[in-house]
C-alpha positions as CSV (number, residue, x, y, z in Angstrom):
1,X,-36.4,22.4,-49.4
2,X,-37.5,23.6,-46.0
3,X,-35.1,24.2,-43.2
4,X,-35.7,22.4,-39.9
5,X,-36.0,24.6,-36.9
6,X,-34.1,23.4,-33.8
7,X,-35.9,23.9,-30.6
8,X,-35.2,22.9,-27.0
9,X,-37.6,22.3,-24.1
10,X,-38.7,25.3,-22.2
11,X,-36.9,25.6,-18.8
12,X,-38.1,28.3,-16.4
13,X,-34.8,28.1,-14.5
14,X,-33.1,29.9,-17.4
15,X,-35.1,33.0,-16.7
16,X,-34.8,33.1,-12.9
17,X,-31.8,35.3,-12.9
18,X,-32.8,38.1,-10.4
19,X,-34.1,37.9,-6.8
20,X,-37.2,39.8,-8.0
21,X,-37.9,37.2,-10.8
22,X,-37.4,34.3,-8.3
23,X,-39.7,35.9,-5.7
24,X,-42.4,36.6,-8.4
25,X,-42.1,33.0,-9.7
26,X,-42.5,31.5,-6.2
27,X,-45.3,33.9,-5.3
28,X,-47.3,32.7,-8.3
29,X,-46.6,29.1,-7.4
30,X,-47.7,29.7,-3.8
31,X,-51.0,31.2,-5.0
32,X,-51.9,27.9,-6.6
33,X,-52.0,26.3,-3.1
34,X,-50.8,23.1,-4.8
35,X,-48.1,21.7,-2.5
36,X,-46.6,19.5,-5.3
37,X,-46.5,22.4,-7.7
38,X,-44.9,24.6,-5.1
39,X,-42.2,22.0,-4.3
40,X,-41.4,21.7,-8.0
41,X,-41.2,25.4,-8.4
42,X,-38.8,25.6,-5.5
43,X,-36.8,22.9,-7.2
44,X,-36.7,25.0,-10.4
45,X,-35.4,27.9,-8.3
46,X,-32.8,25.7,-6.8
47,X,-31.6,24.6,-10.2
48,X,-31.5,28.2,-11.4
49,X,-29.2,29.1,-8.4
50,X,-27.1,25.9,-8.7
51,X,-28.4,22.8,-7.0
52,X,-25.1,21.8,-5.4
53,X,-24.6,25.3,-3.9
54,X,-28.1,25.5,-2.7
55,X,-27.9,22.0,-1.1
56,X,-24.6,22.9,0.6
57,X,-26.1,26.2,2.0
58,X,-29.3,24.4,3.1
59,X,-27.3,21.6,4.8
60,X,-28.8,18.9,2.6
61,X,-27.3,16.4,0.2
62,X,-27.9,17.2,-3.5
63,X,-29.7,13.9,-3.9
64,X,-32.1,14.7,-1.0
65,X,-32.7,18.1,-2.4
66,X,-33.6,16.8,-5.8
67,X,-35.9,14.2,-4.2
68,X,-37.5,16.7,-1.9
69,X,-38.3,19.2,-4.7
70,X,-39.2,17.0,-7.6
71,X,-42.9,17.7,-7.2
72,X,-43.6,14.0,-6.4
73,X,-43.1,14.3,-2.7
74,X,-44.2,16.8,0.0
75,X,-41.1,18.3,1.6
76,X,-41.1,19.1,5.3
77,X,-41.5,22.8,6.2
78,X,-38.0,22.8,7.7
79,X,-36.6,21.8,4.2
80,X,-38.6,24.5,2.5
81,X,-37.4,27.2,5.0
82,X,-33.8,26.0,4.6
83,X,-33.9,26.0,0.8
84,X,-35.6,29.5,0.8
85,X,-32.8,30.8,3.0
86,X,-30.2,29.2,0.7
87,X,-31.5,31.0,-2.3
88,X,-31.8,34.3,-0.4
89,X,-35.5,34.4,0.3
90,X,-37.7,34.3,3.4
91,X,-41.2,32.9,3.9
92,X,-43.8,35.5,4.9
93,X,-47.6,35.6,5.2
94,X,-50.2,38.1,4.0
95,X,-53.9,38.2,4.3
96,X,-55.8,36.2,1.7
97,X,-57.8,38.3,-0.6
98,X,-61.5,38.0,0.2
99,X,-64.3,38.0,-2.3
100,X,-66.6,39.6,0.3
101,X,-66.6,43.4,0.7
102,X,-67.3,44.7,4.2
């Protein structure tokens, strides 16, 4: 008689427990240049930090935050900046790596 193994769905939010982990996660998402994926990744970060608290700090309703970061819509830049601030991050830019040398 074999024993059944219980599993649960993988949830990245469970592992985003330090500012460094969150920054690395969002950096990887940003590198995809896929706006829907980036919004969903930011939603995962918001869930990891506590959606209600993030919404309050960002000045948004929890429902609007869920809707904005579900990966199905493209949130406005203002929303992204406010959510990043609420989770303790800032948005910055760096030169894109070039495949050309010289």
